[in-house]
Structures are given as C-alpha cells and as structure tokens.
C-alpha positions as CSV (number, residue, x, y, z in Angstrom):
1,X,59.6,138.6,83.3
2,X,61.1,136.6,86.2
3,X,61.3,138.4,90.0
4,X,64.2,138.0,92.3
5,X,64.8,139.4,95.6
6,X,68.3,139.3,95.8
7,X,71.5,139.4,93.3
8,X,75.0,137.8,94.1
9,X,78.0,138.1,92.0
10,X,79.5,135.1,92.7
11,X,83.5,135.3,93.6
12,X,83.9,131.5,93.2
13,X,82.5,128.2,91.9
14,X,82.3,127.1,95.6
15,X,80.2,130.2,96.4
16,X,78.1,129.9,93.5
17,X,77.5,126.1,94.2
18,X,76.5,126.7,97.9
19,X,73.9,129.4,96.9
20,X,72.5,126.9,94.3
21,X,71.3,124.3,96.4
22,X,68.7,126.4,97.7
23,X,65.8,125.3,95.4
24,X,64.7,129.2,95.5
25,X,67.8,130.2,93.9
26,X,69.0,130.3,90.3
27,X,72.1,130.6,88.3
28,X,71.8,132.9,85.5
29,X,73.6,133.3,82.3
30,X,72.7,135.4,79.2
31,X,68.9,134.9,80.4
32,X,67.8,134.8,76.7
33,X,65.2,132.3,77.8
34,X,65.1,132.9,81.7
35,X,63.6,136.3,81.2
36,X,60.6,135.2,79.3
37,X,59.2,133.0,82.5
38,X,57.3,134.2,85.4
39,X,59.1,132.2,88.2
40,X,60.0,134.3,91.6
41,X,63.4,133.7,92.8
42,X,64.8,134.4,96.2
43,X,68.7,134.9,94.6
44,X,69.8,134.8,91.1
45,X,73.5,133.8,91.1
46,X,76.0,135.5,88.3
47,X,78.9,133.7,87.1
48,X,80.3,136.8,85.3
49,X,83.1,137.5,87.6
50,X,84.8,133.9,87.2
51,X,86.4,134.5,84.0
52,X,84.2,131.7,82.4
53,X,83.7,133.5,79.1
54,X,86.9,132.2,76.9
55,X,87.3,129.7,74.4
56,X,90.8,128.1,74.9
57,X,92.5,126.0,72.5
58,X,94.9,123.5,73.3
59,X,96.6,120.8,71.0
60,X,94.0,118.3,71.8
61,X,90.6,120.0,72.4
62,X,89.0,123.5,72.7
63,X,87.6,124.4,75.9
64,X,84.7,126.4,76.3
65,X,83.8,128.3,79.5
66,X,80.1,128.4,80.6
67,X,79.7,132.0,79.8
68,X,81.0,131.8,76.5
69,X,78.5,133.5,73.8
70,X,76.9,132.1,70.9
71,X,78.4,134.8,69.2
72,X,81.7,133.9,70.3
73,X,81.3,130.3,69.0
74,X,80.1,131.6,65.8
75,X,83.1,133.9,64.7
76,X,85.9,131.9,66.5
77,X,88.5,131.2,63.6
78,X,89.6,127.9,65.3
79,X,86.3,126.6,65.8
80,X,85.4,127.2,62.2
81,X,88.8,125.6,60.5
82,X,88.6,122.5,63.0
83,X,85.0,121.9,62.4
84,X,84.4,122.9,58.9
85,X,81.8,125.5,59.7
86,X,79.5,123.4,61.4
87,X,79.5,125.2,64.8
88,X,79.0,128.5,63.0
89,X,76.1,126.8,60.8
90,X,74.5,125.5,63.9
91,X,74.0,129.0,65.6
92,X,73.8,131.8,62.9
93,X,69.9,131.2,62.4
94,X,68.9,131.9,66.5
95,X,67.2,134.9,66.3
96,X,69.7,137.5,65.5
97,X,73.2,138.9,66.5
98,X,71.9,140.7,69.5
99,X,70.6,137.6,71.1
100,X,73.7,135.3,70.2
101,X,75.7,138.1,72.2
102,X,73.8,137.3,75.2
103,X,72.9,133.5,75.1
104,X,75.6,131.5,76.5
105,X,76.8,127.9,76.0
106,X,76.4,126.7,79.3
107,X,72.5,128.2,79.2
108,X,71.8,126.3,75.8
109,X,73.3,122.8,76.9
110,X,72.2,122.8,80.6
111,X,68.7,123.3,79.7
112,X,68.7,120.3,77.4
113,X,66.1,121.8,75.1
114,X,64.4,120.2,72.4
115,X,64.7,122.9,70.2
116,X,68.4,123.4,70.9
117,X,71.0,123.7,67.9
118,X,74.0,123.7,69.9
119,X,73.0,120.4,71.8
120,X,72.3,118.7,68.8
121,X,75.6,119.9,67.0
122,X,78.1,119.1,69.8
123,X,76.6,115.1,70.4
124,X,78.1,114.8,66.9
125,X,81.4,116.3,68.0
126,X,81.7,114.1,70.4
127,X,81.7,117.1,73.3
128,X,82.3,116.5,77.0
129,X,81.1,118.8,79.9
130,X,82.7,119.6,82.9
131,X,80.4,119.7,86.2
132,X,81.7,121.3,89.3
133,X,80.9,118.4,91.6
134,X,80.0,115.9,89.3
135,X,83.0,116.1,87.0
136,X,83.8,115.2,83.5
137,X,81.3,113.4,81.4
138,X,80.3,113.1,77.6
139,X,77.5,115.3,76.7
140,X,75.6,112.4,75.7
141,X,75.4,111.2,79.3
142,X,74.7,114.5,80.6
143,X,71.9,115.0,78.2
144,X,70.1,112.0,79.4
145,X,70.8,113.0,83.3
146,X,67.8,114.7,85.6
147,X,67.9,118.2,86.4
148,X,70.1,118.8,89.6
149,X,71.8,121.9,91.3
150,X,75.2,121.2,89.9
151,X,77.1,124.0,87.9
152,X,78.3,123.3,84.1
153,X,81.5,125.0,84.2
154,X,82.6,124.4,80.7
155,X,82.3,122.3,77.7
156,X,85.3,120.4,75.5
157,X,85.4,119.9,72.1
158,X,88.1,117.3,71.1
159,X,90.3,117.5,68.0
160,X,89.6,114.1,67.1
161,X,89.9,114.9,63.4
162,X,86.1,114.4,62.5
163,X,84.6,115.7,59.3
164,X,81.3,117.0,60.5
165,X,78.5,119.1,58.9
166,X,75.2,120.8,60.3
167,X,71.9,120.9,58.5
168,X,68.4,122.1,59.7
169,X,64.8,123.4,58.6
170,X,63.2,126.3,59.6
171,X,59.6,127.8,58.6
172,X,61.1,131.1,58.6
173,X,64.9,132.0,58.9
174,X,65.0,132.8,62.9
175,X,62.4,130.7,64.5
176,X,63.1,127.4,66.0
177,X,64.0,124.4,63.7
178,X,61.6,122.0,62.6
179,X,64.3,119.5,62.7
180,X,68.0,119.7,63.0
181,X,70.7,117.0,61.9
182,X,74.4,117.0,62.7
183,X,76.4,114.3,61.2
184,X,80.1,113.3,61.8
185,X,82.6,111.1,60.4
186,X,85.9,109.7,61.9
187,X,87.3,108.1,58.8
188,X,88.1,104.6,59.5
189,X,85.8,104.1,62.1
190,X,82.3,105.0,61.5
191,X,79.6,107.9,61.3
192,X,77.6,109.5,64.3
193,X,74.2,111.4,63.8
194,X,72.5,113.6,66.1
195,X,68.9,114.4,65.3
196,X,67.2,117.1,67.3
197,X,64.2,119.2,67.5
198,X,62.0,116.0,66.9
199,X,60.3,118.0,68.4
200,X,62.5,116.2,71.7
201,X,65.8,116.7,72.5
202,X,68.5,115.7,70.3
203,X,69.5,111.8,70.3
204,X,72.4,110.2,68.7
205,X,72.9,107.4,66.4
206,X,76.4,105.6,65.4
207,X,77.0,103.7,62.3
208,X,80.1,101.6,61.6
209,X,82.2,102.2,58.5
210,X,82.3,99.5,56.3
211,X,85.4,99.6,53.9
212,X,84.0,96.6,52.0
213,X,80.9,98.9,50.8
214,X,81.0,101.4,48.7
215,X,80.7,105.0,50.5
216,X,77.6,105.9,48.7
217,X,75.8,102.8,49.9
218,X,77.1,103.5,53.4
219,X,75.5,107.5,53.3
220,X,71.9,105.6,51.9
221,X,71.8,102.9,54.5
222,X,72.6,105.1,57.3
223,X,70.1,108.1,56.6
224,X,67.6,105.0,56.2
225,X,68.5,103.6,59.5
226,X,68.4,107.1,61.2
227,X,65.0,107.7,59.8
228,X,63.3,104.4,60.7
229,X,65.1,104.6,64.5
230,X,64.2,108.0,65.4
231,X,61.2,108.8,67.5
232,X,59.4,112.1,66.1
233,X,56.6,113.9,67.3
234,X,54.0,116.6,65.9
235,X,53.8,120.1,67.1
236,X,52.8,123.6,65.6
237,X,55.8,123.1,63.3
238,X,55.5,119.7,61.7
239,X,53.8,116.6,62.1
240,X,56.1,113.0,62.9
241,X,55.8,112.3,59.3
242,X,57.1,115.5,58.3
243,X,60.2,115.4,60.3
244,X,60.7,111.6,59.3
245,X,61.0,112.8,55.7
246,X,62.9,115.6,56.6
247,X,65.4,113.6,58.6
248,X,66.5,111.7,55.4
249,X,66.8,114.9,53.5
250,X,69.0,116.6,56.0
251,X,71.1,113.5,56.6
252,X,71.5,113.1,53.0
253,X,72.6,116.9,52.5
254,X,75.0,116.6,55.7
255,X,76.8,113.5,54.3
256,X,77.3,114.7,50.8
257,X,78.7,117.7,52.5
258,X,81.1,115.8,53.9
259,X,81.8,114.0,51.1
260,X,82.2,116.5,48.6
261,X,84.5,118.7,51.3
262,X,87.1,115.8,51.4
263,X,88.8,114.4,48.4
264,X,90.2,111.3,50.3
265,X,86.5,110.3,50.7
266,X,86.3,108.2,47.3
267,X,83.5,106.1,46.5
268,X,84.5,102.8,45.9
C-alpha cells in the first residue's frame, strides 16, 4: 500500500499539471496497480472532477477521457460495432468486473506496461493520445517516449474502416497474458500487427497488402514475418521459444477471424 500526505481534487488541468511537476507528487486514476506499491508521496492528484470519464463519438473518431474505465470500454456499443468486438475482447479477461470498474484507460496507457492488453489493442487501431503540454501524437510514438510529468488527457480512436481482431493466451482466465496479439487490416492498403506481453511492451509490424497475391498467402507470409522479427523473452509465464510459437498461432487466428467476418475479403 502506498502512502500520501496530501490529497488534491484538481479543479483544472493546469492545476493538476503544476502540482504534478514535483517529483514527490503523483496523478492517480483508478489506482488498480498503484495501490500495490509501497511508495511514499507528498501529494496525490485526483482528476475525477474534470469530466474526463466520458466516451464521446463523432463522425470521425471516438474520444476517451483518461478517467474512462476499462468496463466502460467493454460495454460501449459504438466501440463494439466499429471495432468488431476487439476492444471488449482485449479487456474482458483483466481480473474481474470490479477491477475493470476501477482501472482507467489513462492509467493503462501511461504506464506502458509490458502486459497491457489495452496498449496492444489500441496500437493496432492506430490510436492517438492527447497530452496536456506535448499535444496530440500517435500512441506508437508515445509508447516509445520516456516517462515524464505530462498528463495524458484523452485517447482518440479513429474511425478508419479497419478490420480488427484481438487474441491472447493466458495460463488462467484472469492472469496476465503470456502473449497478446492485435491485428488490423485496412482494405486495399495493408495489415498491422501489435504484439504485446513479449513480456516487453507491445511492438508494431506493418505489412503491405499485395492485390496480386492470394490473401491466404499474404496472411501466412505476414505471420511468419512477425514471428521472426519480434524479440521475445522468458519469464515465469513462458519461455521465449514458447512465445514465438504462440505468436504464429495467435496471428493466424486473428487474421482468419478478420477474413471470415468480411465476405469482401475473398481469396484470389
């Protein structure tokens, strides 16, 4: 359990940002992982009063405030329809509903956790993040940046017509994933795979779509490419060799799911 001397319910992002510049202070969200730490903080900063707990849909994108919970994403009908259930699939195994009612999308992404299902899924969706000072950028760029004292305000999921599927392997239903794979296809352009829980944080692999090549061959070549070009490691949940094998299995399952869900993706 962590300890804090002071608690501040921020009344503006500017106030929260100013307070967060002190290294002894900390932004708090659902505190799902933070509560298990033993750190001592001078001040914890709560963003709950800033109305950042809403999922807003426009013609072009979904905007998720940083305080949106994982369960809100899990049951949101717009996300379900637009992304063919991939967002729900990426969070439904995370501990339990009580936990997902606390854990936030901001905390899940800002931590850049290696085991993060949310990071893996959102990378394949081409997500962007909006930071209070640094502004808007791709999630892929954000994930590669060092930690700092900026504030992740919201996440943007573009409605770009992607076909997407999410797959993970767990030793038990609510454990961290042994490996997680999200695959998306932008018809006429190409594939994108994000591989997470390697056990390092998720990495992306693009693959152009070749209309002169049968779809089944493209899928097989892409799976082989990702297997051979991803760095895997060993921990208590699995070896590097096991994860490499799983990567091929989960890649093929995800692509077959995309193919079977869209009748326009005929093999030629």
